[in-house]
N, C-alpha and C positions, 0 to 999 in steps of 0.2 A: 386699211384695216379699222374697223369700228372700235369705238371706246370700248364696248363690251368685249369684242374679241381680243382686244389688248389687255384688258383687265385678266380675263380667262388665261391668256397666254403667260402673263406675269405669275399668276397663281400657280400655275402648272410648274413654271420654272423654279419657283420658291420650293414647292413640294419635292421637285426633282433634286433640288440642292441639298435639302434636308435628309431626303433618303440616301443620297450619296454620301453626306457626312456620316449617317448612321452605318452605312456598310463600310466606309473606312475605318470608323471606330471598331467594328465588329472585327475586321481583318486584323487590325492592330492588335486587338485583344487576343485573338486566335494565335497570332504570330508570337505575342509574349508567352501565351500559354504553352505553345510547342516548344519554346526555348528556355521556359522558366528554370532557374536553377534548382537543384534539389539539396536540402541540407541533410548532412549526416549528423543526427543528434544523439546517438548512442551506438556502443559497440560492445560485442561480447565475443570472447574467443577462448578457445582450448587447443594449445598447440604443443608440440614435442618441448622437452627441455623444462618440464615443470610449469609451463605457462598456462595460467588459468584466468587472466584478464588482460586487457591492454597494457596496464602498467607494467606487469611482469614481462609481457612481450617485448616492450621497449627496452626493458633492462637486459633481456637476452640479445636483441639486435644491437644495442649500443655497446654491449660488452663483448661483441664478436664471439658469441657462444656457437659452437657446433653441436646440434642436438642429436646427431646420429650415435645411435648405440647399438648393442647387441639386441636382437628381437627378445621381448619378454616372453617366457614360457606361459602360454595360455591353453586352456582347455581344447583338446583336438589338435594341438600343434604336433608336428612330428620332426620339425627341424628348427634350428635358430638362425636367423640371418641378420645382417646389419640393417638398419633402417632408422627413421625417425618415429618413434613411437610415443603414445600417450602411457602414462605410468599404470593405468588401471581403466579398463573399460567395462569390466562386470558389474560394477557397483551402480546403484540408481536409487534416487529418493523417490520410490513409487508412491508412497503415502502423500507426499506433498501434491502430486498431480492427480490424486485420487484414483491410482491405477492398482488394481489388485495384484498380489503376488503371482497369481496364476497367469494373468495377462502379462505382467512385466518380464516373466522368464522367456515368453515367446517373442518379446518386443526387441527388434534389432537395436543393439547398442548405438547405431547411428541416430535412430529415431530418438533414443533417450538423450543422447548428447544435444539433439536439436532442442528439446524441450528445455534443458537446463540453461544452454547457452543462450537461447532466445529470451528466456526470462531475465538473464544477467543483463542482456543487451537493452531490454526495456527498462530494468532498473537504472542502468547507466545513463539511459535518455531521461529518466525521471518521469516516465509514463506509468500511471496507476492503471494496473491491468483491469480492475473492476470497471473502469470507465470506457473500455474498449468494447464491452458486450454490445453487439449490434452495430458496431461501426464499420465503416468502409476501409477496414485495415487488410491489406493485402499481404500474403505470405509467398515468397518466391524462393525456393530452395533447390539448390543443386546437389544431385545425388547420383552417383554412377555405379558403384559396386554393390553386390548383394551377396556378400559372403555368408552372412548369418543364415540365409535361406539355404545355401549349399550345406552349411553346417548341420542346420535342421534335418535335411533330407538324408545326410549321411549317417546322423546319429539315431535316426528313427524317431526323432522327439516331435515331429510335425503334428499339429493338432489344430483345434478350432481357431486358434488365435494366430496361426502362422502366416495366413494371408494378410490379415490387417497389421501384423507385427512387422512384415518384412517388405511388402510392395511399397515402391518409392512414394506413390501418391499419398499414403497414409502418414508419411514423415510430415508433410506440409498440413495435410488434412486434420490430422490429430491436433496440432498446434492450434488451427483455426477453431476446432471444436472445443477445446478445453478453455480458450479465451473468449469463446462467442463471437468471433470475427465473421463479418459478412462480405468482406472484399474478395478478391481473386485469391485462390489458394491452388497452387500447383508445384509439382516437382519437376526439375528441368534436368535433363540428362544430355549434355553434350560433351561427354567425357571430361577431359581436363579443363575446358572452359566454362563447366556448368555454373559455377558459382558467380563469375562475372557476367554471364549471360542472364542469370537470375537478377542481378543489380540492375542490368540494361532494361529488363523487362519491367522491373519495379519503377524505374525512372519513367518509363513510357506511361505506365498505369497511373502514376501521380500526376503526369503532366496533362492527361486527358480528363482527369477527375474521377476516373474509375475507382481510384484508391485515395483516401485521405491521410493514410499513414502506411508505411510497407516495412516489412521485415524481409530482409534479403541476405542470402549467404549460401553456405554449403557445409557438407560434412564428408568425412572419408574416414573408413577404418579398414585395417588390414588383417582380416581374421582367418582367412583360409589360404593354407600353403599353396594350393593348386593355382590359385589366381596369380600369386607371385610367380610361380613358375611359367605361366602362360605369358606374362610380361617380360620375364628373363628370355623366353624363346623368340621375342622380337628383336632382341639384342639392344634392348633400351636401357638396362639396368647397369650401374656401374660395378665392375667387379670387385673394386676395393671399397665400395660403400661411400664415395664422396662425390658431391655434385660440384663440378668445377666449371661453372658458366663462363663461357667466352675464353676460356684457358686452352693453352696448347695440349694440355694433358686431358682435356675433357673426353670422358669415355662413358658417358650416360647418367642417369639420374638415380636418386635413392628414394624408394618408396617412403611415403610419411603419412601421418595420421594427424587428423585435427578437425576443428569445426570453428567457423567464424560466421557472426552474424552482424549486420549493421541495420539500424533504425533509421529510416528516411521519411522525410516530410518536406513538402514544397517550402522553399526558403522563407516566402512571404508569410506562410502560416507559422513556420518555426519562430520568426522574429515577432509576430503578433501574439504568440502563446508564451513568450518569455522562455523558450528552450535554450539550452546551451547548444551552440553550433559548433561542431568539431572540425568540420570541413564542408566544403560545397562541391558537389557533383555538377559540373558545368555542361556536360554532354557525354554521349556515348554513341557507339554503333556496334553492330554485329554483322557478319556475313559468313559466307561458306567458301572453302577453297575451290569447290567444284571439281572439275577434272584437273588433276595434278600428276606427279611422276608416280603416285601411288595412293591408295586409299587413306593410308596413314601418314603420307608425306606431305610437309607444308608447301604451301604455295606463295611466293612473294608477291605475285601481283595482287592476290586477294588481301594479303596483309597491307599493302600500299594503300588499296581502296579503302580498306577498313579505317586506317589511320587518318585519311583524308576526310572520310565521313564523319568521324568522330570530332575532328578539330572544327569542321564546318558547323556540325551540331552544337558544338560549345562556344562557337564564335571566338575562336582563338586561332593564332597563327602558330605554326610549328616552332617559330623563333621564340614564342611566349613560354614554351615548355622548358623548365630547368631540370626535370627529373623524369625519367621514365623507369617504372619498375616493370622489367621486361618479363616475357615467359622463361627465359633463361633456364632451359633445362640441362644444359650442359652436355648435350648431344652432338656428335660431329656433323650431323646434318642440319639440325634445327637451328643452331646459334648463328652460323653464317647466313642463313636465309633471313632470320630476324633482323640482323644488323644490316642486310642488303636492303631490305623494305625500309627500315627506319633512315638509312643514308640518303635514298632517293627522296622521301617525304621531306626530310629536314633540310637537305642541301647543305651549302656551306655555311659556316657560322657567320653571323653578323659582326660588323666591327666592334660594336658595343655590347656584344653577347657575352656572358660569363660561362657559356658551355652549358652542356646538358649531361648530367650523371645518370649512367646506366646502372640501375640496381638489380639484385637477383636474390630474393628471400630464399629460393631453393638451396643455396649455398648453406643456409643455417638450419632449415628445418625439412629439407628434402622436398620432394614433389607430393604435394597434398591432393594431387588429382582433382577430383571434383571440388575440392576446398581450396585449390592453389590460388584461384584468382582473387577470392576473398582475403586470403593471407596477404596477397600483394597490395590490395587495396587498403587493408588495415595498416600496414606498414607505411604506405604512402601518407595516409592521414596522420600517423604518428610522427613522421618526418616533419611535416608542415607544423604540427603543434610543438615540436621540440627544436625546431630550426636547425635540424641536423640531419644529413642523409648518412646512414650507417654504411661501413665498408662491406664489400663482398668478401666472403671467404674463399680459400683455395684458389686464389688468382694470384699468378706470378708472371706468365708470359703470354701474350696475346696468341690466340688461335691463328696460326699461319694463313687460314683461308679467310681470315677477317682483316680489314684494313681500316683504321680510324683516321687516316691522313685526310685531311680537308673536311672533316666533320667536326660537329660541335661536341662529340661524344666524349665522356671520361668514364673510365671504369675504376671504381675507388677502391684502392689498397688501404686507405684510412678513411676515417669518418670525414665527411665534407661539411663544413659549416653552411647553413642555408638561411641566413637572417632575413627578417622582412625588410623591404625597401620601399622605393617610390612605386615600382612596379609589383603588381600582384604575384605571388608565387603560385606556379601551376605545375602540376604533375600528370603524367599518363600512366595508365596501368593496362597491360596487355596480357591477354590469357588465349591460348590456342588448344582447340580440341583435338584428339587424335583421330576423330571421325571428321575434321575439317571445319568445325564451327569455330569462328575467331570473334574475339570481343575486345573492346578497348573503352576505357573510361577516363574522362578527363576530370581531375580533382584540383580544385583551387583552395588556398587558404580561407578561413572563415572571416567574415567581417568583424572588425574590432568591436567587442562588446561595450555597452555603455557601463561606465564606473558607477558603482554603487557605493555610496559613503558608508564607512563602518558604523555599526551601532553598538551602543553600550546597554548593560542592563541583563536581567536573567532571562534564560530561554528554557522551553520544555523541549527535551530531546526524547522522542518516543522510540521504542524499539519493539518489535514483535516477530514472532516465528510461529511455526506450526508444530513445535515441540519444545519442551523445557530445555533439552540438549542443545537445540538449535539457537534458542534464544541466549543461552549461556556463551556459546561461541560468538555470537553476533556482538555481544556486549564486549568481549574482550577485543574483537576486531575494531569496533567503534573506538575503544579507548586508545588503541595503537594509533589511529587516524588522528584522534584529538591532541594526543602527545606530540604530534609532528608538527603543530603551530597552525593548523587550519582554522579559519574563522568559525567560531561555535555557532554564530547566527546563521551562517551559510549552511552549516552542517544540520542544525535543527530545522531550517526552512525546508531543506531537501528531504530530510527524513521524514517531516511531518506532512507535506503538501505534495511530495514526488515519490512516495512510496506506498506500497500496499500495506494494509494493517491487519495482521493476522490474529488469531485467538489467543496465543500466548504472549502476554504483554508486560512490559515494564516502562517506566519513564524516570528520568533523572532531571533536576532543575540545578542550573548554575550559570554563573557569569563569565567563567573562563574555561578554555579547553583543559586546563589542568584539574579544575574542580570537577567537571563533568567526567574526565577519565578517571579520577579517583573513585568517583561513585560507581563507575561502570565496573571497575576492577573489584570493588566491594560486592557489587551484585554477582559477578562471575564466581566469586569465592562462595557465596552462600545461596544466592537465588531467592532469598526469603520474600522479596518484594513481587515477584512474578505472579500472574494471575491468569486463569484461563477464562475466556469469554467466548462462548458459542454463540451467543445472540446478545445484541445490545440490550442491557438491563433497563427496567423502568426506572425513571429518576424521580424523586420526590424532593421539591424545594421546601425547606423548613425555615420559616421567618421567625427569628426571636423576638422577644418582647423587651420592654424597657429594661435598662440595666446594662445592655451590651454596648452602649455608646461610650465614646471616650474622646478626650480633648486631642484634637489633631487628626481625628479619623477623616479619611477620604481625601486628605491634602496631596498625597503622593499620586494617587489615581486621577485626580482632577488635572494635575500638571502633565501627566503622561499618556493618558487615555482619553481621546476626544469624544467618545461615545459617552463614557461616564460623565465627563464635565458637561456635555450638552443636555443630558438628561436631568443632572442636578440643577442646571441653569433653568429648565423648564419648569421644575418643581418649585425653585425659588420664586419665579413669576406667580404661580398659583398661590403659594403659601402666602406671599406678600398681599395678595388680594383678600385673603381670608384672616390674616393675623396681623399683628402690630409689629412684627420684626422681620428681619431679612435672614433667610436660611444661610446663604453664602456668607454674610457677615458673622453670623453666629459661629459657623465652621471655622472661620479665619481668625477668630478672636483669640488672643494671647491666653495662657492658662489663668492669669489673675483677673481676667475680665470675662472669662467663659461662662456661659448660663446653660451648658448642656446638662447639668443635672436637674434642672428645673423641668417639671413634667410638660409644662406647655409648650417648652422649647425642645425637650428630648424626643417627644413623641413624633412630631412632624419631621424632625431632623433624621430619626431613625428610619422613618417610612422613606423619605426621599433617598437616604443612602441605599436602602434595600432595593428600591425601584432602579436606581442607577447602576447598581451592581448587577441586578438581573438583566438589564438591557447590555451591559457590557459582556456579560456570560452569552447572552443570546447572539451577539455578533460573532462569537467564537463557536457558534453552533450548539451551545449548551442550553437546552431548553427543558423545562420540567414537563413530566408526564402526569404529575399530581402536585398539589401544593397543601401545606399545613402552615398555620401561623399561630404562634404562641402569644396569647393576649393581644396587644396592639399590633403585633406581627400579623394578625389575621387580615388587617385591612390591606396590607401589602400583598398577602395571599390572595385576596379577593381580586385586587387589580390584576396581578399577574395571571390569574386564572380566566381574566377576560369578563368577569361578572360586573365590575364597576368601571367606569372611566377614570382616568387620572384626575381630572377636575373634581369628580365626586368623591373619590378616595381621599383626596387633600382635604375637602370640606369636612369629611366625617373625622379624619385624624386630627385636624385643628380643633374642632369642637370637642372631641373627646379629651385631647390634653389640657385644653383651658378649663373645662368642667372638673376633670380629676385633680388639677392643680389645687383645687379648693379642698380637697380631702385631707390636707396637711393638719396633724394633730389629733386626728380622729382614732388612730390607732397606732400599731406598731409592727415591726417585721422582725423576724428571727430566722437565722440559718441554722438548719439542723443536719447532722451528718447521716441521713438515711435516704434511700432512694424514694423515688416518687411513688411506687406501689406500696412500700413499706409504710410510708406516711399515710397515704390514702386508706390503708386497712386499719391503721390505728385510729384515725379521725372518724372512721364509720362506726366505731364502738362507743363513742361518747357523743353527748349532745352539745355541739359547739358550732359557732359560725366561723371558726378559724379555717382558713383555706389556703391551698398552696398557690403562691403568687409568682413563683418563678423558679428556675433550676439554675444553679451556679455552674461555672466552668469546671469546678472541682467536683461536681456530681452532687453537691449537697443541695438541699431543698429549702427555699424560702418560704416561710409561712406568714400570713398576715391576718389581723383581726383585731377586735376591741382589746384594749390593754389587759383588762381583767380576764377575759376568756383565755388570752394568749398566756397569762402567767400560769392559769390552771393546767393547760397543755404542756408547757414547759416543765412544770413540777412533775407530771407524769412521765415525760420523757427522760428527765434527769434521774428519776427513780430507776429506770430501766437501764441507766448507764449510757444513754444517748448523749453526745456532746452536742451543746447548743451554744450560739453566740447572737446577742442582740446586735441588730444593724442600726447604723445611725440614720434612720429614715422613719419618719412618722406618718407613713400612708398605711392605710388598711384596705388595699385593693382586692378585688374578687371576693369579697364577703358580703353578707346581707346588710352591713353597715353602709354599703354604697347604694343601697336602694333608691334614697332620695335623688342622688346625683344620676343614677341610671335613668330614673323617670325624666328628670330635667334633660338629659341627653337625647332621649327618644322624642321629647317634645320639640327641642331646638332642631333636630334632623328632620323631622317631619317626614315627608315622602322622600325614600332613597331611591334613585334610579338604579336599578340592578336588572341584569338579565342572565342569560345562560352562560354557563362557564365553558370554556374551551377545553379545560382538562378537569379531573376530579378535584374537589375541594373537601378537605376534611376538617370539620370544625372542632375546635378546642373548647368551645362553649357547650357543645352538645355531645362530643367524644364520637361522633360518626361522619359519614360523607353527607353533605347537604348540597341542595340544588341553588343556583344562583339567586332565583326569585325569593329565597327565604332570607335573603340579606336586607330585612327591613329595618326601620328605626328601632323597633322592639328587638331585633336580633342583637344590634349593637349595644343596646342597654343591657341585655343578657350577658353579653361579652365582657361588660364592665363589672357587673355584680355577681356573676356565678363563679364558681371555682374553675381554674384552668384544667380541663380534662385532656391534658396533652397525651398522656400515656395511652388513654383510650383511643384517641385519634391516630397515634402511631400504630396501635394494634389493628385498628381498622384498615389502615393502608397496607399494612403487612398481609393481612387476610386477602386483600384484593390483588396481591401479586407485586406490590411496590417492593423493589429489592435494593434500591441505591438511594441514599438521603444525603442532600447537600445543604448544609445550614447556610442561609443567606444572612449574614449579619457582620458588623464591623468587628465583633469579638465572639468567639464560639463559646456558647453556654449550654447547648442542647445536644451537640453530637454525640458526647458520651451517654447521655441518657437515653438517645434512640437506640444506641447499641446495647444498653441494659435492657431495654423493652423488647427487643426482638431477637436477642441471643446473639448480638455481635455481628449484624450485618454489616455492609459497607456504610458507614456514616462518616461523612467528610466535612471538615470545616473549611471556610473560605479564608477568613482574616483572623488574626490574633492582635490583640491590644499592645501597641508599640512596637510591633514587628513591621519590617518593610512590606508594604501593601502589595507591590507587584510581585515580589517573590512568593509572598504567601498565597496569593492568587495563582501563581504558576503552579505552586505545589499542589493545590487542590485540582487544577487542570490535569496534572500528572497522575493523581490518585484516581480521577474519573477515567482517564484514558486506560490506566492499568486495570481498573474494573470492567473495562469493556465498552465504555461509552463512546460514540462516535464523534470526538472532538473535531471540529472544523479548523484544522490548522491553517487553511487559507485565510480564515477570518482572524486568527490569532496572529498571523504574520501578513498582514494585508500588502505591506510593501515587497514587491518582488525582489528576491535575493538570488545571486547566481546559484545556478544548479551545479551541484559538485559531485565528483565520484566518491561513492561510499562503498564500504565492503558490500560485496554481493551475498546473496543468501547462503547460509553455511549448510549445504545439503548433507543430510543424514542419510548416507547410502548403505544399502544392504546388497548382499551378491545375488545377482539374478542371471542364471545361466541356463542353457539348455538342459532339461531333464530328460535322461534315456528311460524310456518306459521299462518297467519290469515285465518279465514274461507272464502271460495270463496265469492265474491260479484256477484251480478246479473250483467251480461255483457251487456253493451249497445252498440249496433252497431253504429259506427262513419263512416261517409263517409270519404274517404282519401282526404287530402287536398293537392293539387299539390303546394307545398310551393314555388318552385322556380319561378312560374309564377308571385308570389307577388314581386319578386325581379327584375324583368325585368323593365329596365327604371330607376333605382336607379343609382346614381353615382357609379363608380367602387369601391371606398373605403368603401362606405356603404354596397354594396354587399358583399365584402369580410368580413367586420366585422360582419354581419349579419349570413353568412354561418359559419364562424369560431366559432362563439358563439354557433350555433345549434350543430355543430359537437363535440364541447367539452362538451355541455350539454348531448347529448347523451351517449358519451363516459363515463361521469360520472355516468350515470344511470347503464350502463352495468357493469361497475367496482364496483358499489356501493360506490363511493367516496362522501363525504358530499357536494361538490360543484363542479361546472365546473371549478372555478379557481384552483382545485386541479390536472386538467388536464393541464399540460404545453402545450402551442400552438406548441412547437418544441419537446415535449416529446414523445419518442417512446412507442408505445402502448404496445409492448412486455416488455419493461422495468417497466412499470406501473402495470404489471402482467396480462395483456389480453392474453388468450390463444385462441386456435381455436374455441373453443365453442363460446367464447365471441366475436370474430370477426364475427362470422355468425350473432350473435344477433345485433351487431352494424350495420352490412350491412342491416339487416332486418328493424331497426329503421330507418335508413337514407332512406330506399327504400320507406318506409311508408310515411315519411315526405316529400320527394321530387317528388314521383311518377315516379322515374327514374328506369330502369332497370340496376341496379348496378351489377358489377361482383362479384362473390363469394370470389374472391381474394383481395377485394378492400383494406382492412386494410394491407395486406402484399405487395401489390404494392405501396401503399401510407401510409407508417407506422406512420405518425404523423397528429395531427389535421391540421396543416398547409398544408400538402401535400394532404389531401383529400379535403380541402378547394379550392386549386388550381385546383384539378381535376374537381370538381363541378363547379367552375367558368368556366372552359373551356368547359364543357357540356353546361352551361347556354349561353355562347357566341355562341356556334354552334346553339343552338336553336333559338338564336335571328336572326342569319344569314339566318337560314332556314325559318324563320317565323312561325315554328310550335309551 
């Protein structure tokens, strides 16, 4: 072989080896993917016995409660029978889900349960539903019965929404629709195994990458007596209403109702995302009985195959299983066959084995049919988490057709401790469908979570709901949790970063659970601090001027907030280059050596503090939509608005402070107890250079000017009975006497590098909005010598739609004045002199949140905390049930009234009010809401539950009312009552102009 051939051969070998390694890596990846464990990160349930969450389910199980009762009397019932029932299924919070009353009445209560329980499961998982829109989140729901459709047909109440309200596919589809989910969405009907099959399919979808998150579970309600009679005809029901799994007295099962949902995610993703892992699904399998003794008879061979497949998929041995939650129906045929299959697969117990406990949740809550498997799975997860396997009820003597001799199996008559040990605890859950479909899921304990050290200090605890009543209930529920000793930092972290934030809001600040609970109880009593925020309000930062500084300011934030400290340090570097002092040294100086009252120190220090505070707020997601600066505060405003760089802003503020310090002795300052507007009106009537220099935190106004002129003004004020007091400061800022120093400032600054602003900037030198390129040296000279036109700037911002004002200052002096200017809008202070800085700032964040501002709680709590179970949403249910139509009445022809003609000539406001009232009335009729007041004037029709069918009806009603040819897309093009009102007003104006 030649040298060339040998080199080519070696090259091909290297490439082949590389390709082989790549293929091996891909095979390993696919193998890992196909066997990747799936984390249970959240659970929601509604089971008999008053169970409305996993915690209360565990209370029922551990307490050995039998939830079988007499059947509650419901509409269309003709008999009462024993069973395990939910207390009420006719109530539903339709408004929460944007479903109209008209549609809600036609909606199968099973679908309603799915919506509520799925939401609760997502809450338990700490999944913010707003972030799911467009995601590959799958929905896998087991449903089998269709009683509501039967009732609809029997009552004659079938209508346009019966199909979408009762077909199984719409149970899952509606959930995907409401949350905007793009993953698989399907209803599973394999009878009694439906919900566990749904879990199996969800695991497969997650492993293949088809889904990134999955909701899986099932629901069952017993609404129609005829269905119960059919089940009874199969000889499957217990005559005495007790499910006695594996007992000699076993004589059938008891029908039960319920709903359960688990939230699933690939384990690697759950750990990376910081989710709380409740348990791990190691594997699963499903198969069919095929041909057996009968269509509804179980097949032991199929059950054995299913178990072996599940264990192989989970990479476990039968001997590793310490607990099996069985199908356990308590039937004479089914129980022995299930034990037979388990016995053959498990074999004899190993010498060091502690045995395998056989559980049967049906003895507690009956047979939930399509939801039976998910009930068993949730029980298994709770047993792992609580290190205990609950006892089975109604078991005394083993069924004579069953033998446990030589098996590892134990049927618990008392609770069995199941503590963590060297080997992972693993359970199996079985569920068999009457049609022959079997499923098994292998569940293991969760990995030990990382320990997070406790934290101290105040927290903001946000609460929100979609109605004031719900918010009040939620506050009481949270207070109860806090009083039980849970870590307030964990609760605040979960509530802030892991819950949806609705329009009705409140927030409390505290350092202990007791303090937070006390405040929540107080809120629940009066609700005074709740607010509704339909949309995030525009936020304006207000930067205070000189005088708000105080000795010790910023020290607490420096030590506790790295972002604040870092920005303050950067400012210190730049100030040191432009001035002869160190900012950090001045802030740290003891009171007897502090120079913070000196203008050349105070102004740069105040600026740096404001910039650091703005940066800290920005890290919490709080950023201004507009800025206003009072006097020297305009420099910070200009920088935060993006018009000038930090270096340029510091050059301006250092020069300004140094030059203004030379004004000592040229004038005086006086505080007067009048508002800014009152003072401005007075000064406009006399010829004086006295001007407003500042506004105090007690809302009094500071005047400055030459001493003689100031005496004249004082005399005038005192004769009018206005209280005045001389301030111990000899500066005459913002007056014509500052003109020489202003010229010097402009000359020293020279060319100022300024550009476009990133948000509106309102000038207090000119009283209006200005562009960034106007911030020249002459502008900063004007800022020095002209009166502070703060009120005018605030009014200009208000006219432009600014709704929320946050004062950026070490001590609040302007917030009250903003409220006076604009008729008490939301004006919020950040800090107060001498008060704990972190707590004060937390209070301002709480106020922002309550006002509807979208605070970024992940920024506020950057350190991951444990996700904890919090009270689920307090549903505000109303009764929705089948409406039996009234017999048709004789139709009376009515001539259409061209209603708009009656409005021509009325004043504009009366026209608008009349049209608006009519539109809301018609919308209420279409939606079947009790009153037009239930249709908010700015409420979007779609969010109120109006679909395309209803929009056609609304357009028809308005066409009949107005006599106008309205477009078919009316409610889509104009999606609120106010929008339609304005459209109709426009048409009315056009008719008036045309004279038609």
